[in-house]
N, C-alpha and C positions, 0 to 999 in steps of 0.2 A: 396501344400499351406503351408506358414508359419504362425504355429499356438503357440500362447503364452498362457500357462497355469500357472494362477497364484493361489498358493496353493497346496504344493507337500504333502498333507496327503493321507489318503487312496483313496480318490476319485481323487484326482490331479495325484497320481502316475498311478493309473489304466487309467484314460484317457490318459496319456501321453504313456503308453504301447500301447494302443488301435490304438492311432493316429500315432505313428511310425511305428506299424505293417503295419499300413492302407498305408503306404508311405509319410506321411507328416513329415516335419521337426518341431521339437516342442521345444520352449524355455520353459524350466521348472524353475520356480523361486518361492521364498517364501521370507517372512521377516526374517526368520530363516535358515540362510545357511546351518545349520547341517540337516534340513528336506530335502533340495535339495539334498544333497550328499547321505542320508539314502535314497531317492526314486529312485535315479539313480542306487544305488546298487541293489535295489529290481526290478527294471525293468531288469536289466542286468540277475539277478537271474532266473527271469520268462522266458525270451529268453532263456538262457541256458537250462533250464527245457524243454522247447518246444523243443530245438534240441535233447536232451537225449531221449524224448519221440518219437522223429519221427514225430513230427507235424510240424517242420520247418526246412528246409536246413540250415547248418552253415552258408553258405554265407547270406542268408536273413537276419538271426538273426543278424549278425555283421553290415550288411547295416542298418538296423533298428536302432541298438545302435547308430552308427556313425549319424543318424538324430535326437538324444536326446542331446540337447545342454543346459548345466546347466547355469542358468543367476544370476549373483550376486544381480541386480539390477531390482526389477520388475517393476520400473518405467522409465528403460531405453528408449532411442528412438528406434524406431523399425520400419524405413519406408517400409521394406518388409512384415510386419506382417500383414496378411489377416483377421485373426479371433483371438480373445482373449476368452479363456474359464476360467472363475473365479470358482474357489473351496475353497472357505474359509469358515470360520465359519457360522452357520446360524444367522446371526444377520443383521438387516436392516441397521443399521448405518455403520458396518464394510462393508458391501458390497458397501454402497454408496460411502464411502471414497476410496475403492478400484478402482470404476470405475472413479471416479472425477480425480484422478491422472493419470489414463489411458488414459483419454480423453486428458489430458494435454500433454501427451507424444507420442501418437500415431496419425498416420494420420487419417483423417476423413473416408477413405474409410475402415479402420478396422470394422469389425462387433465385437461387444460384445454380449456375452453369458453368462448367469449366469446358475450355476447347483444346484440352490436353489431347495430343495425338498418341502419347505412349505410356502415360503413369495411369495408375490405378484410381479409378473415380472413387472407390471406396476408400483409400487411403487418403486422398485429398479431403474428403468429407469427414474422416475420423476426428480431424483437428476441432470441427466446430461443435458447437454445444447441441445444436439440432443438425445431425448429419442427414437426417431425412430431407431436408430442404435443398440439397445438393444432386444434380445429376450431370452427365456429359452432353456436351452439344459440341460435336467435332465437324467443323466445316474445312473445307479442303480450298485450297489456294489455286487460282484466284477465285475468291467467293462467288462474286456475281457470275461466273462462268461455270464453274464446278456445281452444278443443280442436285448435289447430294449432301444431306447431312446424317450424320450417326448419331442417334439419341441413345445414351449409354446409362441406364439405371446403376446406381450403387447398389450394394448390399441392404442399405438402410434407406434407400430412396423412397418416399411415400408414393404410392401406387398412382394416385391422380397426377402426378408430375410427368411422366413420359408421354401419356396421351396428350397433354396440354402443350407439351413441346413440339410434339408432331403436328398437331393442328396449328400452331404458330409458323412452322417451318413450311407447311405446305400453303398456308395463306398467302405466303409471300413468294410463292412460284417454285421453289425446291421441293425435293422429293425427300422424305424422312424414312429411314430404317432403324429399328429398334435392335440393339445388340447387347448382348452382355458383357460386363465388366471384365474382359479376359484380354491377354496380350496381344497388341495390335489391332483390337476390336474387330472389324470385319473387312474392311477395305485393305488396309495394311497386311492382315492376315492372309486373305484370298490372295493378293498379288504376290506372295512367297512362292507359290507354285511355279510361276514362268520364271523368275530370275535365280532362284537355287537349282533348278535342273539346267538351266542356261550354264551357269558356272559350273556344275558338273559334268556337262559336256566338254567344256573348254577345258577342264582338269584332265580329262581323258584324250584330249587332243582328237576328238571327233572332227571338230572344224575350228576355223577362227571365228573372233567375234563378229566379223563382217558377213561371214557364211552362215552362221547361226541366225543372224538378224535378216538376212534374205529369206530364208526358209521361213521364219516365224511370219513374215509379212506375206510371202507369196505362197506359201501353201497353208498355213492357219488363217491368214486374213488379217493379221493383227496390223494396227495402224503405225506401230513403231516396234523394233526389235527389242529384245532384252538388254542388249549392251548400249544401244542409242537410249533407251529409258534410264538405264543406271546413269549415264552420263550427264542426262537432262536433271535428274533429280540430285546427283551427287553421290558419287560410290561412298564417300565417309557417311552420308546420311542412309544410305540402303544397307551398308554393312552393320550400321549400328542396329537398325530396325531387324534385320534379319537374326542377329545375335539376340537381342532382346526378346523377340518372340519364341525362340528356340529356348531359349533360358526359361522364359516364362512357362513353357509348356513342358517343362522337364525333360529336354533334350529328346524331343520327339523326334524319330528318324526323318519322317517325311520333310521336316522343316529344317534339316542339318545344315550349318552354313559351310561355305567354301574355304579350303587354305589359301586360295589365291588372294583373297581380299585384304587381308592385314598388311602385307608389305605395300600394297599399291596404296593403301590410305595413307601408311607412314611417308611414303613416298610424294605424298601431294597429288597422286594421279585422281584427281575427284571428278574428272569430267568437264562440262563447259564452263563452270566457274572458274576453274584453274588453268584452262587452255589447253589441257591434256587428260584423256582418261582411257577409255579404251579406244578411243580415235582423238585426233588432233584436231583442234579448232583456232578460229583466228584467221586475220587475213595473210599471214604467212605460213600457214598450215597446209603441209602436201595433201594432194587430192587422194582419196582412198584408191587404192589399186583396183582396177576393173578386172572384171572376171575374165579369166583366159577365153579366148574364141574356141569355138568348136570345130574341130580340124579333123576328126577321124571319119571313116569309112561310113556313111549312112547307109549302103546298100549291102553291108555285110549282113549275111542271114543271122536271125536270132532265134533262139530257143526260149520260151517262158517257161519257168519250172515252178512246181509248187501248187498247193490247193488254192491259193487267192490270185492265181493268174489270169483267170477268165477275161477280167475287165481290161487287164493291160494288153494281153493277147488282141482282142477285138479292137482296141485303140490303135495299137501299132499296125495291125492289117488295114483298118481304114484309112491310116496316114500313108499306106503304100509301101511298108516295110516287108521284106521278105522273112515271114514269120513261120518256121517249121512247126511241123506236126509230129506225133508220134511219141514214143516213151522215153527217147534219149537224144541229146544233140548230135549232130554230125560233128566231123571232125573240124570243120571252119566256123562254126556257128559261135557267136558270143551267148552265154546264159545270162537271163535276167530272171531273180529270184524276190518275187514280192514277199518279205517276210512280216510278220505280225507279232512283234515283241520279242523276237527270236534274232539269230544272227545269220550271216550268209555261210559263215564257217559251219555252222551246226548243220545247214542245209547241204552244203559240200559233204559233210561226213555221212549225213543220213541218206541222202539221196545218190551219192556216188557220183558227183558231178565234178567237171575237170576244174580244178582249183585255181589255175592261171587264168581262166576266163568265164568265171562266174562272178556275177555282181548281185547286190541288191537293188531292188527298185520298191520304194514306198508306195504301198497301195491306197493309202490315205488320199481321197481326192482333192486335188489342190484347188485352194480359194484362187489362184491366179495362174499365169503361165510358167509354172516352174515344176520341175520334178527332180528327184533326187537319187543319185547313183552312189552306193555304198561300195567300198573296194577293201579287200582283205590284204593282209600283209603279202599272201602269195599270187596277186594280180599280175599279170602281164601289163606293162603301160600301154603298149600298142592297142590290145584287146580292150583296155578301158576306153580310151579315145575312140574307138569304134563303137563301144556300146553307149557312150555319152551322144555321139552322133545319131545313132539309131533311137534313142530315148528322146532326142529334140525334135524328132519327126512330128508333124502336126497333119491333121487330116485336111483334106479339100483345100491344100495350098495356104492354109492359115499361117498365120506368125509362128514361127518355131518357138517351141519349149526352152526355157533358159534350163540349164542342168547343173544343180550343184553336185560336186564330188565329195563325199565326205568319208571317213574312216567308218569300217564295218563296226556296229555296236547293236546291241540288243534294241530292236523297235526303231532304229534311225533316230533322227533329229526331231523331226515333227511329232512322231508318235510318242516319244518322251516327254517333250514340252506339254503336248496335250493331257497324256495320263498324269503327268505330276499337276497341271492346273485342275483337272478333274478330281483328282484325290485330295488336294488340299480343301476343295469346296465341299465334297462330301464329308470329309472329317469335321469341318465346321457345323454342317447340318446334323451329323452325328452326334455332336456335343452340344446340340441345342442352342449354340450361340447366337443364331438368328433362323429365320424361317427360310425355306427353299426360295420362296418369292423374293423376300428382301437379299438373299445372297447373289441372285442373279442380276436384280436391280442395282445394287451398289457396286458389283463389279462393271456391269456395262456402263453405268453412268460415271462412276469414279476412276475406274481405268479404262474405258473406252476398248474392251472388248467387242468383237462383232456381235456376239452372243454371251449370255451369262453361262458359266461354266457348267451347271447343272443341266441347262438345255443344250447346250454343246454336247455333253455326254449323252444325252438322248436322241440328237441328231445321228450320232455314230451308233447307238444302241447300247443300252446298258449291258446286255449279253456281251457284246463285241468289246466294250471297254474293260468289263471285267476278264475276258481272255486275254486282252492286252497286258493288264497289269498282272494277273497270274503268272504269264510268259515271261515278262520283266521281272518279276519276282523268283521264279524258277532259273532263268538263265543266269542272272546275276548274284543271286543270292542275298542281295541287298534289301533289308527291311524297309527300306523307303519306299518300295513298290509294293508292299503289302496291301492288297485290297482292304478297303474298309467295310464295315457290317452294313453300312447304309448302302453303297453299291452292291455288294453281295446278294443282299435280302431282296433288293428291288430287282435284280437281274432274274433271281431265281423264282420270284411271285409274278414277274411280268408287268411290275410297276414302273413307271417313269421315275427319273431321280428327281424330278421336280415333286413328286407327290410326298406331302408330309406324312401320308400315312395315317393309321388309325392308332390314336392313344390308348393305353390300357384304361385312363380314366373314362374316357368316352364308353367304353364298355361297362362301366361300373355305374356312371350317373347318366342315365338315359335322358 
């Protein structure tokens, strides 16, 4: 196919490299001729690097480069052009102007695709005489490495175009997911679950950014913590995406932005690109403060309270801790309470526990060597240090667990992050913005999560996640934790969250 790419910036040149490597002829153009020259040089350097690293034969590299055609005039006639991919700046007026000129220059058979990440595909198409020829084709940067593309039909897009774009994407080695034309599309929408909840935890002083990131990595198994991720993406970009998606979904509570971001954006604390965000960067940046060492008495008796305590009780016993039995702790014991969606304070009140030496322990199985200890305002500091030392113990002389100390909150840090990730994903499924399979594929490929959010919920158990979200909702009163119908129904019916379910149409049209 002959593809014209309009816009030779970071995205345009990446799409060009991907397309010529996939065997297509690419006309690369920009209103700035120097941008086209720089883009061709960039693609050449990337292909040369692939040859040097043994990822591509020299002959294939030369053939791919020969398929890259610099074009001086973006609006030149192109009778053989089958697809146009627009990758200009994120401005509705600019994109509408580009497509208007292309519509006048190219045959009616050419399909138009916009790489917009935040604008309505339908609104962009509405400026055309034939809006049915345009769809979204949203790539991620860097295009050759981010092997996921969102195919976004607008309200008027002809039905044969999305399958054709999907086939094109997958023939070139990437995966395609079909997404409704809704705010944030799929990947950006699904990613709000992690960062919005992390910001809420910080607002409540549950833990600092480094502490939340450690739990996200070591308990949930994420490659990057949410604050590291915001610094990498740029807080200015992240805050704008959060606001636009929240506004686009008419102030949906589970997508609510944080009060912390506006001032930080105004101050230029955007992350790596400005040298300072949630963390400092650059050669003169101070190192992050290390976690305090474990200094308490690991031999102090421990009493594990609550219905979710059996797993922790067994693990600590296997690690050689002195675990008390019976119905109440001794006067010397520290008390660990595994809480699921509720607070240690509530357990102290309901179970009659000694407030000064009762602490929360997250029962969520950690992905790494980390446990989480939650402390209430009534905690005795010495007892907290001892509880941390007990919780750090490992069985069979293994490496001790790192233990994060956080402020008591409903569900603790990892549970709240997980609940929010699953909640946003089930909301996307409930709205039929994408299929369950595409949701999980897009998130694992586009965001690098260890497992898709719906499959993650199934690992924990739909009933268990429902219990968590109901407890968070009841404990906090915050509607952001209200369970979705998708989660509630599947938990009640014994269906996995990844199951698309039976549609009414299937029951009518046999």
